[in-house]
C-alpha positions as CSV (number, residue, x, y, z in Angstrom):
1,X,-25.8,-4.3,16.3
2,X,-24.0,-1.1,15.3
3,X,-23.8,0.3,11.5
4,X,-20.8,0.6,10.0
5,X,-19.0,4.0,9.7
6,X,-16.6,4.8,6.8
7,X,-14.6,8.0,7.2
8,X,-11.8,8.6,4.9
9,X,-10.1,11.2,7.4
10,X,-10.1,8.7,9.9
11,X,-8.2,6.2,7.8
12,X,-5.2,8.6,7.8
13,X,-5.8,9.6,11.5
14,X,-5.6,6.2,12.7
15,X,-1.9,5.8,12.3
16,X,-1.5,9.0,14.5
17,X,-3.5,7.2,17.3
18,X,-1.1,3.9,16.5
19,X,2.1,6.1,17.1
20,X,1.0,7.9,20.0
21,X,-0.3,4.5,21.4
22,X,3.0,2.7,21.1
23,X,4.9,5.8,23.0
24,X,2.1,5.2,25.7
25,X,2.5,1.7,26.1
26,X,6.2,1.8,26.7
27,X,5.5,3.9,29.6
28,X,2.7,1.8,30.8
29,X,5.4,-1.2,30.5
30,X,7.3,0.5,33.2
31,X,6.5,-2.4,35.8
32,X,9.3,-4.5,33.9
33,X,11.7,-1.8,35.3
34,X,10.7,-2.6,39.1
35,X,13.8,-5.0,39.7
36,X,16.2,-2.4,38.8
37,X,15.0,-0.2,41.5
38,X,14.2,-2.6,44.1
39,X,17.6,-3.1,45.8
40,X,18.7,0.7,45.5
41,X,15.3,1.8,46.9
42,X,15.6,-1.0,49.7
43,X,18.9,0.3,50.7
44,X,17.9,4.0,50.6
45,X,14.9,3.0,53.0
46,X,17.0,0.7,55.0
47,X,14.6,-1.9,54.5
48,X,14.3,-5.3,53.3
49,X,14.1,-6.2,49.6
50,X,11.5,-8.8,50.2
51,X,9.1,-5.7,51.7
52,X,9.9,-3.5,48.5
53,X,9.3,-6.5,46.3
54,X,5.8,-6.6,47.6
55,X,4.9,-3.6,45.8
56,X,5.5,-5.2,42.3
57,X,3.1,-7.9,43.3
58,X,0.4,-5.5,44.5
59,X,0.6,-3.4,41.4
60,X,0.3,-6.8,39.2
61,X,-3.0,-7.2,41.3
62,X,-4.1,-3.8,40.9
63,X,-3.8,-3.5,37.2
64,X,-6.3,-6.0,35.9
65,X,-9.0,-4.4,38.5
66,X,-8.3,-0.7,36.8
67,X,-8.3,-2.5,33.1
68,X,-12.0,-3.7,33.9
69,X,-13.2,-0.4,35.2
70,X,-11.3,1.8,32.8
71,X,-12.3,-0.6,29.9
72,X,-15.8,0.0,30.4
73,X,-15.4,4.1,31.0
74,X,-13.7,3.8,27.8
75,X,-16.1,2.2,25.9
76,X,-19.0,4.3,27.1
77,X,-17.4,7.7,27.4
78,X,-14.0,7.5,25.4
79,X,-10.5,6.8,26.2
80,X,-9.0,10.1,26.8
81,X,-10.4,10.7,30.3
82,X,-8.7,7.2,31.5
83,X,-5.5,7.6,29.4
84,X,-4.7,11.1,31.1
85,X,-5.8,9.7,34.6
86,X,-3.9,6.9,34.2
87,X,-0.8,8.8,33.1
88,X,-1.0,11.2,36.0
89,X,-1.2,8.2,38.3
90,X,1.8,6.2,36.9
91,X,3.8,9.3,37.0
92,X,2.5,10.5,40.3
93,X,3.3,7.1,41.9
94,X,6.8,7.5,40.5
95,X,7.2,10.8,42.1
96,X,5.7,9.7,45.5
97,X,8.2,7.0,45.5
98,X,10.8,9.4,45.2
99,X,9.8,11.2,48.5
100,X,9.0,8.0,50.3
101,X,10.6,7.4,53.7
102,X,9.4,3.8,54.4
103,X,8.4,0.7,52.7
104,X,4.7,1.0,53.4
105,X,4.8,4.1,51.5
106,X,6.5,2.6,48.7
107,X,4.0,-0.4,48.8
108,X,0.9,1.7,48.8
109,X,1.8,4.4,46.3
110,X,3.8,2.1,43.5
111,X,1.6,-1.1,44.5
112,X,-1.8,0.6,44.5
113,X,-1.3,4.1,42.5
114,X,0.9,3.1,40.0
115,X,-0.9,-0.6,39.3
116,X,-4.4,1.3,39.1
117,X,-2.8,3.9,36.8
118,X,-0.9,1.2,34.7
119,X,-4.1,-0.9,34.0
120,X,-6.3,2.2,33.2
121,X,-3.6,3.5,30.7
122,X,-3.1,0.2,29.0
123,X,-6.9,-0.8,28.7
124,X,-8.0,2.5,27.6
125,X,-5.2,2.9,25.0
126,X,-5.3,-0.6,23.3
127,X,-9.0,-1.0,23.3
128,X,-9.4,2.2,21.4
129,X,-6.4,1.4,19.0
130,X,-7.8,-2.0,18.3
131,X,-11.2,-0.3,17.2
132,X,-9.3,1.7,14.6
133,X,-7.7,-1.5,12.7
134,X,-10.3,-4.3,12.2
135,X,-8.6,-4.8,8.9
136,X,-5.2,-5.3,10.2
137,X,-5.7,-6.2,13.9
138,X,-3.1,-9.0,14.3
139,X,-0.2,-6.7,12.8
140,X,-1.2,-3.6,14.9
141,X,-2.0,-5.9,18.3
142,X,1.5,-7.5,17.8
143,X,3.1,-4.0,17.2
144,X,1.5,-2.4,20.1
145,X,2.1,-5.4,22.4
146,X,5.7,-5.5,21.3
147,X,5.8,-1.7,22.4
148,X,4.6,-2.6,25.8
149,X,7.0,-5.3,26.1
150,X,10.0,-3.3,24.8
151,X,9.7,-1.5,28.3
152,X,11.7,-4.5,29.5
153,X,14.2,-3.5,27.1
154,X,14.4,0.2,26.9
155,X,13.4,1.3,30.5
156,X,15.8,-0.6,32.6
157,X,19.0,0.8,30.9
158,X,17.4,4.4,31.2
159,X,17.0,3.6,34.8
160,X,20.2,2.3,35.5
161,X,21.7,5.4,33.7
162,X,19.7,7.8,36.2
163,X,20.4,5.6,39.5
164,X,24.1,5.7,38.6
165,X,24.2,9.4,37.9
166,X,21.8,11.1,40.4
167,X,20.6,8.5,42.7
168,X,17.3,6.4,43.4
169,X,15.2,9.6,44.5
170,X,16.1,11.6,41.5
171,X,15.7,8.7,39.1
172,X,12.0,8.1,40.3
173,X,11.2,11.9,40.2
174,X,12.4,12.2,36.7
175,X,11.0,9.2,35.2
176,X,7.7,10.2,36.8
177,X,7.8,13.5,35.1
178,X,8.7,11.9,31.9
179,X,5.7,9.5,32.2
180,X,3.2,12.3,33.0
181,X,4.4,14.2,29.8
182,X,4.3,11.5,27.5
183,X,1.2,9.7,28.5
184,X,-1.2,12.7,29.2
185,X,0.1,14.5,25.9
186,X,-0.3,11.3,24.0
187,X,-4.0,10.6,25.3
188,X,-4.9,14.4,24.7
189,X,-3.8,14.0,21.3
190,X,-5.5,10.8,20.5
191,X,-8.7,10.5,18.8
192,X,-11.6,8.3,20.0
193,X,-12.8,5.9,17.6
194,X,-16.4,6.0,16.5
195,X,-18.7,3.2,17.3
196,X,-18.8,1.0,14.0
197,X,-15.7,2.5,12.5
198,X,-14.6,0.6,9.3
199,X,-11.8,1.6,7.1
200,X,-12.8,2.6,3.6
201,X,-13.6,-0.7,1.4
202,X,-13.3,-3.0,4.3
203,X,-16.3,-5.1,5.5
204,X,-15.9,-7.1,8.7
205,X,-16.6,-10.7,8.5
206,X,-19.0,-10.7,11.3
207,X,-20.9,-7.7,9.7
208,X,-24.7,-8.6,9.1
209,X,-26.6,-6.2,6.9
210,X,-24.0,-3.6,7.3
211,X,-24.1,-4.0,11.0
212,X,-21.4,-5.3,13.1
213,X,-22.3,-7.3,16.2
214,X,-20.6,-6.7,19.7
215,X,-21.2,-8.8,23.1
216,X,-21.1,-6.8,26.2
217,X,-18.8,-8.4,29.0
218,X,-21.4,-10.4,30.6
219,X,-22.7,-11.5,27.2
220,X,-19.2,-12.5,26.5
221,X,-18.7,-14.5,29.9
222,X,-22.1,-16.3,29.0
223,X,-20.6,-18.1,25.8
224,X,-18.5,-21.3,25.8
225,X,-15.9,-19.8,23.7
226,X,-14.9,-17.2,26.2
227,X,-14.0,-19.8,28.9
228,X,-12.2,-21.9,26.3
229,X,-10.1,-18.6,25.3
230,X,-9.5,-17.8,29.1
231,X,-8.4,-21.4,30.1
232,X,-6.1,-21.5,27.1
233,X,-4.5,-18.1,27.8
234,X,-3.9,-19.1,31.3
235,X,-2.4,-22.4,30.4
236,X,-0.3,-20.6,27.6
237,X,0.9,-17.7,29.9
238,X,1.9,-20.0,32.9
239,X,4.7,-21.9,31.2
240,X,6.4,-18.5,30.1
241,X,5.7,-16.6,33.4
242,X,7.5,-19.5,35.3
243,X,10.4,-18.9,33.1
244,X,10.5,-15.2,32.8
245,X,9.9,-14.7,36.6
246,X,12.6,-17.2,37.7
247,X,15.0,-16.9,34.5
248,X,18.0,-15.4,36.6
249,X,17.5,-18.2,39.3
250,X,17.4,-20.9,36.8
251,X,20.6,-19.8,35.1
252,X,22.4,-19.4,38.4
253,X,21.2,-22.5,40.2
254,X,20.4,-25.1,37.5
255,X,23.1,-24.0,34.7
256,X,25.7,-22.5,37.1
257,X,26.0,-19.4,35.4
258,X,28.1,-16.3,36.5
259,X,26.0,-13.1,37.5
260,X,27.0,-11.4,34.1
261,X,25.6,-14.3,32.2
262,X,22.4,-14.5,34.3
263,X,21.8,-10.8,33.6
264,X,22.3,-11.8,29.8
265,X,19.6,-14.7,30.2
266,X,16.9,-12.3,31.6
267,X,17.6,-10.0,28.7
268,X,17.3,-12.9,26.3
269,X,13.9,-13.9,27.5
270,X,13.0,-10.1,27.6
271,X,13.8,-9.8,23.5
272,X,12.1,-13.3,23.0
273,X,9.0,-12.1,24.8
274,X,9.1,-8.7,22.7
275,X,9.7,-10.6,19.4
276,X,6.9,-13.1,20.0
277,X,4.3,-10.5,20.2
278,X,4.9,-8.9,16.8
279,X,5.8,-12.1,15.2
280,X,2.7,-14.0,16.3
281,X,0.4,-10.9,15.6
282,X,1.6,-10.7,12.2
283,X,1.5,-14.5,11.7
284,X,-2.0,-14.6,12.9
285,X,-3.1,-12.3,10.0
286,X,-2.0,-15.2,7.7
287,X,-2.7,-18.4,9.3
288,X,-5.3,-17.4,11.8
289,X,-5.6,-16.5,15.5
290,X,-6.1,-20.0,16.8
291,X,-3.4,-21.9,14.8
292,X,-0.9,-19.3,16.1
293,X,-1.8,-19.9,19.5
294,X,-1.4,-23.7,18.7
295,X,2.3,-23.1,17.6
296,X,2.8,-21.1,20.8
297,X,1.6,-23.8,23.0
298,X,4.1,-26.2,21.0
299,X,6.9,-23.9,21.7
300,X,5.5,-23.8,25.6
301,X,5.7,-27.7,25.6
302,X,9.2,-28.0,23.8
303,X,10.6,-25.1,26.0
304,X,9.5,-26.6,29.2
305,X,10.7,-30.2,28.3
306,X,14.0,-29.0,27.2
307,X,14.4,-27.0,30.1
308,X,13.6,-30.0,32.4
309,X,16.4,-31.9,30.7
310,X,19.1,-29.1,30.8
311,X,22.1,-29.5,32.8
312,X,25.3,-27.3,33.3
313,X,27.1,-27.3,30.1
314,X,24.0,-27.6,27.8
315,X,24.3,-24.1,26.9
316,X,22.9,-24.4,23.7
317,X,19.6,-26.2,24.6
318,X,19.2,-23.9,27.6
319,X,19.4,-21.0,25.2
320,X,16.8,-22.7,22.9
321,X,14.4,-23.4,25.7
322,X,14.6,-20.0,27.1
323,X,13.9,-18.2,23.6
324,X,10.9,-20.8,22.9
325,X,9.1,-20.0,26.3
326,X,9.7,-15.9,25.7
327,X,8.6,-16.3,22.3
328,X,5.5,-18.2,23.2
329,X,4.3,-15.9,26.2
330,X,5.0,-13.1,23.8
331,X,2.6,-14.8,21.3
332,X,-0.3,-14.9,23.5
333,X,0.0,-11.4,24.6
334,X,0.2,-10.7,20.7
335,X,-2.7,-12.5,19.7
336,X,-5.2,-12.2,22.4
337,X,-6.1,-8.6,21.9
338,X,-7.0,-9.1,18.4
339,X,-8.7,-12.4,19.0
340,X,-10.8,-10.9,21.6
341,X,-12.1,-8.1,19.4
342,X,-12.6,-10.2,16.5
343,X,-14.7,-12.6,18.5
344,X,-16.9,-10.4,20.5
345,X,-16.7,-7.4,18.6
346,X,-15.3,-3.9,19.0
347,X,-17.7,-1.9,21.0
348,X,-17.0,-3.1,24.3
349,X,-13.5,-4.7,23.7
350,X,-11.6,-2.3,26.3
351,X,-13.8,-4.1,28.9
352,X,-13.8,-7.5,27.4
353,X,-10.1,-7.6,27.1
354,X,-9.5,-6.3,30.4
355,X,-11.6,-9.5,31.6
356,X,-9.3,-11.7,29.5
357,X,-6.1,-10.0,31.0
358,X,-7.4,-11.1,34.4
359,X,-6.5,-14.6,33.3
360,X,-2.9,-13.7,32.3
361,X,-2.4,-11.3,35.5
362,X,-3.2,-14.6,37.7
363,X,-0.1,-16.4,36.1
364,X,2.2,-13.4,37.5
365,X,1.4,-14.8,41.0
366,X,0.9,-18.5,40.1
367,X,3.9,-19.2,38.0
368,X,6.5,-17.7,40.8
369,X,4.7,-19.5,43.5
370,X,5.2,-22.9,41.6
371,X,8.7,-22.2,41.1
372,X,9.6,-21.1,44.7
373,X,7.6,-23.8,46.2
374,X,9.4,-26.6,44.6
375,X,12.8,-25.1,44.8
376,X,12.3,-24.2,48.4
377,X,11.3,-27.8,49.0
378,X,13.7,-29.8,46.9
379,X,16.4,-27.5,45.8
380,X,15.8,-27.7,42.1
381,X,13.1,-27.1,39.4
382,X,12.7,-30.3,38.0
383,X,9.1,-30.9,39.6
384,X,8.1,-27.2,38.7
385,X,9.0,-28.0,35.1
386,X,6.8,-31.2,35.2
387,X,3.8,-28.9,36.6
388,X,4.7,-26.4,33.4
389,X,4.5,-29.4,31.2
390,X,1.3,-30.9,32.3
391,X,-0.2,-27.3,32.2
392,X,1.0,-26.7,28.4
393,X,-0.7,-30.1,27.6
394,X,-3.9,-28.7,29.4
395,X,-3.8,-26.1,27.1
396,X,-3.9,-27.9,24.0
397,X,-7.1,-29.4,25.5
398,X,-8.4,-25.9,25.9
399,X,-7.3,-25.0,22.3
400,X,-9.0,-28.0,20.7
401,X,-12.3,-27.4,22.6
402,X,-12.1,-23.6,21.5
403,X,-11.4,-24.6,17.9
404,X,-14.5,-27.0,17.8
405,X,-16.6,-23.7,19.5
406,X,-15.4,-21.4,16.8
407,X,-16.3,-23.8,14.1
408,X,-19.7,-24.6,15.3
409,X,-20.3,-20.9,15.7
410,X,-19.2,-20.3,12.2
């Protein structure tokens, strides 16, 4: 139990921390731009794009590991060291890729170094930020996650501009320098939130006799509601990840779209993902975190159901399904940081959310695997959609038990 800390100076300074965090998170989301680099890099190295693509998968696996470690370090020793180290690793990985002469180097440098740096940066930045805003956690969480998701909209066109103007090596090098400057500067200027901070006039719902109860990661994992949250998060993210990872292929092979239209579909999903993070974050402040997640799960169910029924020419329905799945995936990303902090306290929230992200990260491997498995076997995605529909229904079950667990705790 930690005593409440009120400081009027921090009431104003926290907004600077928020602004810096948004810039940092845009850089941390650079993994979204990998598909832009994959083909030019494969051609430059005279390698196969499949070899290069493994770097993305490795980065996705390394990121949650770094989140857990960096989260623990940030909670105990402050976020600055992890933010600065993460920025150097991310930028250094991009610079390293600019000098790479083979695919193995890219896999190690980008997959391991960038993935770990991305996880360290994300965990330390979001964990510290949410501690500053217990009074507006949904709003701030939604905006911060929207900034992270905005990378899928902001960085690819910048990368394409650099690739067309200077080539793949210089594009990597220049982006690497930019990441180091932005993230390291932002980390150095950020302020560590003191343990137990509460804005002036705000009393946390879970405060007892002027103290805030917080769970360590181990204590959190001993509770039933953690596993219900974890299960609902995996089920909620999986449907969206299936659609996001294969959006272009769905558009091309199921809907018979031309390449330009397929690229537009990817952009629509990206915008839906980014928008869902902010909309759900704000909405959850008004109707509650779990009810917002139920709405997101309903969008998942409807999106998968409509997608399963879509055929060439059903452009309106296809667009509706893609937008619904993008919004739902973004909603989970926007709500879970604040939900984790509220349910398990702010003191260890960097490490606690890192553990929660392990579930989300698993969908980055499971979702594409399901889509590829059924398409390679049957030449269509219908069976994959049926799995997606079943998983969304399972998500409702987890949500029901989560709601019961939270009500019992109250």
